[in-house]
C-alpha positions in Angstrom: 93.8 107.8 133.4 92.6 104.2 133.7 94.4 102.3 131.0 92.6 99.1 130.0 93.9 98.6 126.4 96.8 96.3 127.1 95.8 94.0 124.2 96.8 96.8 121.9 100.0 97.7 123.7 101.0 97.3 127.3 101.3 100.3 129.6 103.0 101.4 131.7 106.4 99.9 130.7 108.7 99.0 133.6 111.3 101.7 134.4 114.0 99.2 133.4 112.7 99.2 129.9 112.8 102.9 129.5 116.3 103.0 130.9 117.5 100.3 128.5 116.0 102.0 125.5 117.6 105.4 126.4 121.0 103.9 127.1 121.1 101.9 123.8 119.8 104.8 121.8 122.5 107.1 123.2 125.3 104.6 122.0 127.0 105.1 118.6 126.5 101.6 117.4 125.2 99.5 114.6 125.1 95.7 115.4 127.2 93.5 113.2 128.3 96.4 110.9 131.6 97.5 112.4 134.5 96.1 114.4 134.7 98.8 117.1 133.7 98.4 120.7 130.3 100.1 120.5 129.3 97.9 117.6 130.3 94.8 119.6 128.2 96.1 122.5 125.2 96.5 120.2 125.6 93.0 119.0 125.7 91.8 122.6 122.3 93.6 123.2 120.8 91.7 120.2 122.1 88.4 121.4 120.8 89.1 124.9 117.3 89.7 123.5 117.6 86.3 121.7 118.6 84.5 124.9 115.7 86.1 126.8 113.2 84.8 124.2 114.9 81.4 124.4 114.5 81.3 128.1 110.9 82.5 128.1 109.8 79.9 125.6 112.2 77.1 126.8 113.8 76.8 123.4 116.9 74.7 122.8 119.1 77.6 121.5 118.8 81.3 120.6 120.1 81.0 117.0 116.7 80.0 115.6 115.1 83.2 116.9 114.9 86.0 114.3 113.7 89.5 115.0 111.3 91.6 113.0 109.5 94.9 113.2 106.4 93.3 114.7 104.4 90.1 114.9 102.6 91.0 111.6 105.9 91.0 109.7 106.9 87.8 111.5 103.6 86.0 110.5 103.9 87.2 106.9 107.5 86.0 106.9 106.4 82.6 108.1 103.3 82.1 105.9 104.8 83.6 102.7 108.1 81.9 103.3 106.6 78.4 103.8 106.4 77.9 100.0 102.7 77.0 99.8 101.5 76.0 96.3 98.2 75.6 94.5 96.0 73.0 96.2 97.9 73.0 99.5 95.6 73.0 102.5 96.0 75.4 105.3 93.8 75.4 108.4 93.2 78.3 110.7 90.6 79.3 113.3 88.0 82.0 112.8 89.5 83.9 115.7 92.6 85.0 113.7 93.9 88.5 113.5 94.2 90.1 110.1 98.0 89.5 110.4 97.1 85.9 109.6 93.9 86.2 107.7 95.1 88.7 105.1 98.3 86.7 104.1 96.2 83.6 103.8 93.5 85.4 101.8 96.1 86.7 99.4 97.7 83.3 98.9 94.3 81.8 98.2 93.6 84.5 95.6 97.1 84.5 94.0 98.3 80.9 94.4 95.1 78.9 94.8 95.8 77.4 98.2 92.9 75.9 100.0 92.1 77.7 103.3 89.7 76.2 105.8 88.5 78.2 108.7 87.4 76.4 111.9 84.8 78.4 113.9 84.5 78.5 117.6 81.5 76.7 119.2 78.7 78.5 121.0 80.9 78.9 124.1 83.3 80.9 122.0 86.0 78.2 122.4 87.9 76.3 119.8 87.7 72.5 119.9 90.5 70.2 118.6 88.0 67.7 117.1 86.8 70.4 114.8 90.3 70.9 113.5 90.6 67.1 112.9 87.4 67.2 110.9 88.9 69.9 108.6 92.1 68.0 107.9 92.8 66.4 104.5 95.6 64.7 102.6 97.1 68.0 101.3 97.3 69.6 104.7 100.6 71.6 104.8 100.2 74.0 107.6 98.0 74.8 110.7 97.9 78.4 111.9 96.6 79.1 115.3 96.0 82.4 117.3 97.0 81.3 120.8 94.5 83.7 122.3 91.9 85.7 120.6 92.4 89.5 120.8 88.6 89.8 120.7 87.2 87.1 123.0 90.3 86.3 125.1 89.7 82.6 124.4 92.8 80.4 124.6 93.3 77.8 121.8 93.8 74.2 122.8 97.2 74.0 121.1 98.3 70.7 122.7 95.2 69.0 121.7 95.4 70.3 118.1 99.0 69.2 118.0 97.9 65.7 118.9 95.4 65.7 116.1 97.9 67.2 113.5 100.7 64.6 113.8 103.7 65.8 112.0 102.0 68.7 110.1 103.8 72.0 111.0 101.9 74.3 113.3 102.4 78.1 113.4 101.4 79.9 116.6 100.5 83.5 116.8 101.5 84.3 120.4 100.9 88.1 120.2 98.4 88.0 123.1 100.1 85.3 125.2 103.8 85.8 125.2 104.7 87.1 128.7 101.1 86.6 130.0 100.7 82.8 129.8 103.4 80.2 130.7 104.9 78.9 127.5 108.1 77.1 128.6 107.3 74.1 126.5 105.9 75.8 123.4 108.9 74.8 121.3 107.9 71.1 121.8 104.4 71.8 120.7 104.6 74.2 117.8 107.0 74.5 114.9 106.9 78.3 114.4 106.1 80.8 117.1 105.5 84.4 116.2 105.6 87.1 118.9 105.4 90.8 119.4 107.4 92.9 121.9 105.1 95.7 122.8 102.2 93.7 124.4 102.7 91.1 127.1 106.5 91.3 126.8 106.4 94.9 128.0 108.9 96.1 125.4 108.7 99.0 122.9 106.7 99.1 119.7 108.7 98.1 116.6 109.9 94.9 118.1 108.9 91.3 117.5 110.0 88.2 115.7 109.7 84.4 115.3 111.2 81.2 116.3 111.5 78.5 113.7 112.4 74.9 114.6 115.3 73.1 113.1 114.4 71.5 109.8 112.1 74.3 108.6 113.8 76.8 106.3 111.6 79.7 105.3 112.2 81.7 102.2 113.1 85.2 103.4 110.5 87.9 102.8 113.2 90.5 102.3 116.9 90.3 101.6 119.7 92.8 101.9 122.4 93.9 104.4 123.0 91.3 107.1 126.5 92.0 108.5 127.5 88.5 107.4 128.5 87.0 104.0 128.9 90.5 102.7 131.0 89.2 99.8 128.0 87.4 98.3 125.1 88.7 96.4 123.0 85.9 97.9 121.5 86.5 101.2 122.8 84.2 104.1 121.0 80.9 104.3 121.6 80.3 108.0 119.6 81.4 111.0 119.0 84.0 112.4 120.5 86.0 109.5 118.4 84.2 107.0 115.3 86.1 108.2 116.9 89.4 109.2 117.6 91.9 106.4 118.8 95.4 107.3 119.9 96.9 110.6 117.9 95.7 113.6 116.1 98.0 116.0 118.9 97.8 118.6 117.4 100.2 121.2 114.0 98.6 120.8 115.4 95.1 121.4 117.4 96.4 124.4 114.1 97.5 125.8 112.5 94.1 124.9 115.2 92.2 126.7 114.6 94.4 129.8 110.9 93.8 129.6 111.5 90.0 129.5 113.9 90.4 132.5 111.1 92.0 134.5 108.7 89.2 133.5 111.2 86.4 134.4 112.0 88.1 137.8 108.3 88.6 138.7 107.3 85.2 137.2 104.9 84.5 134.4 102.8 82.4 136.8 102.4 85.5 139.0 101.4 87.7 136.1 99.0 85.1 134.9 97.4 84.8 138.4 97.2 88.6 138.7 95.5 89.1 135.4 93.2 86.1 135.8 92.0 87.5 139.2 91.2 90.8 137.6 89.3 89.1 134.8 87.3 87.1 137.3 86.5 90.2 139.3 85.4 92.1 136.1 83.2 89.3 134.9 81.6 89.0 138.3 80.8 92.7 138.4 79.4 92.6 134.8 77.0 89.8 135.7 73.4 91.0 135.7 73.9 94.3 133.9 70.8 94.7 131.7 71.5 94.5 127.9 75.2 93.7 128.3 76.7 90.7 126.5 80.2 89.3 127.1 81.8 87.7 124.1 83.6 84.3 124.5 84.3 82.3 127.7 82.2 83.3 130.7 82.7 83.4 134.4 84.6 80.4 135.8 86.2 79.4 132.5 89.9 79.1 132.7 90.6 79.0 129.0 90.9 82.8 128.5 93.3 85.6 128.9 92.7 89.0 130.4 90.8 90.4 127.4 87.0 90.9 127.7 84.9 92.3 124.9 81.3 93.4 125.4 78.3 94.8 123.6 75.6 96.9 125.3 72.1 97.4 124.0 71.5 101.0 122.9 75.2 101.8 122.5 77.7 101.4 119.6 81.1 100.2 120.6 82.7 103.5 119.6 80.2 105.5 121.7 80.9 103.2 124.7 84.6 104.0 124.3 84.1 107.7 123.9 81.8 107.9 126.9 84.1 106.0 129.2 87.0 108.2 128.3 85.1 111.4 128.6 83.4 110.6 131.9 85.9 108.4 133.7 89.2 108.6 131.9 88.9 104.9 131.0 90.9 103.9 127.9 89.6 100.9 125.9 89.4 99.9 122.3 86.3 99.7 120.2 85.3 98.3 116.8 86.5 95.2 115.0 90.0 95.0 116.5 91.6 94.0 113.1 89.8 90.7 113.4 86.6 90.7 111.3 86.4 86.9 111.1 86.2 86.7 114.9 83.4 89.2 115.0 81.6 87.4 112.2 81.9 84.2 114.3 80.6 85.9 117.4 77.7 87.7 115.6 79.1 91.2 116.2 80.1 92.2 112.7 80.1 95.0 111.5 79.5 96.9 114.7 82.2 95.3 116.7 82.5 95.4 120.5 84.1 97.4 123.3 87.2 95.7 124.5 88.7 95.8 128.0 92.2 94.3 128.4 94.2 94.1 131.6 97.9 94.0 132.2 100.4 93.2 135.0 100.1 96.8 136.4 96.3 97.0 136.3 94.6 97.3 139.7 91.3 96.1 141.2 90.2 99.7 141.5 90.5 100.1 137.7 88.3 97.0 137.1 85.7 98.2 139.6 85.6 101.7 137.9 85.2 100.2 134.5 82.4 97.8 135.5 80.6 100.5 137.3 80.9 102.8 134.3 79.3 100.1 132.1 76.5 99.6 134.6 75.9 103.4 134.5 75.6 103.4 130.7 73.1 100.5 130.8 70.7 102.7 132.8 70.5 105.3 130.0 70.4 105.3 126.3 72.8 107.3 124.2 71.1 110.5 122.9 70.0 110.0 119.3 71.0 106.3 119.3 69.6 104.0 116.6 70.7 100.9 118.5 73.9 99.1 119.2 74.9 98.2 115.7 76.5 101.4 114.5 80.0 100.9 113.0 82.8 101.4 115.6 86.4 102.1 115.0 88.2 99.3 113.4 
């Protein structure tokens, strides 16, 4: 198997992650719910995971890090908890995942917020000046996908921050945490949402958000917290404020182990490795007849290791099926839960075939994938009606 679907979930996981999950799952513990030793040990695992997020992002303290089931929950917690009202202006890019687009769409329909969407330019990149043009006196929040899960394009967050002044900025770091150096992100953004199972190399069912001091989000859910149990009011302090119910202890133990691997190897090393593979892939795709690469092209540094393509005569789903059947190459096809991005890139509703590399991908994987695409370009899919058939979403 050649696994090139790391933008969906990273694979393989480091052995340390598997060991940490198994060890924590075997322990009789519920963090913060009992006074016995195993419960204390479980609480230590949770705190260790917070400290690892703190270290990775260069945050002042771990107490402002709250965990959630995934980045989707974290983004919903941030957007819904921000207290937006009718007439409030929110700006996002057109490269957002549905984790952002759907909460904002719902608030627009239910509460009457104003949602402005900034498209990428012809090169597939966002430009800070376009965000400035969209700003207005009622601007309350800017939401940015740090890197598109469709085009791989990195957003110019520092430049947007300079344009935004004191307006809070929420960063969706699903595609960048662990893959792009972010030691100063807490000085740039006000809320950072992350997932554990992609670049952080942890298990699914893990994620969360960091919220800077001074922003107090209304909890999306309330309930058991292990603290202030005498009160029918949910705790108002972080991190308990945004954590209702028992946390995924074994998952977070695996997340901490994944971040340990990243910190030991070095984010810069992972970034260089993945950038080198991306460069090789783009070079080998150059000149393939009928093939289009979405987003930043060869030589552009503002991208992560995610490359989506279309190929004349082939739907994205048929590309994926053919690559798996003939070469054991695993990719993702369709709209990637990001219809706005595909509309912006002119690939809606057919979508694209997405190749995404990780820290364990090898040059031989990239060569095999590029050669497979070249082979497809030399023949048409039997019975094809063109490349615009609907792919898997």
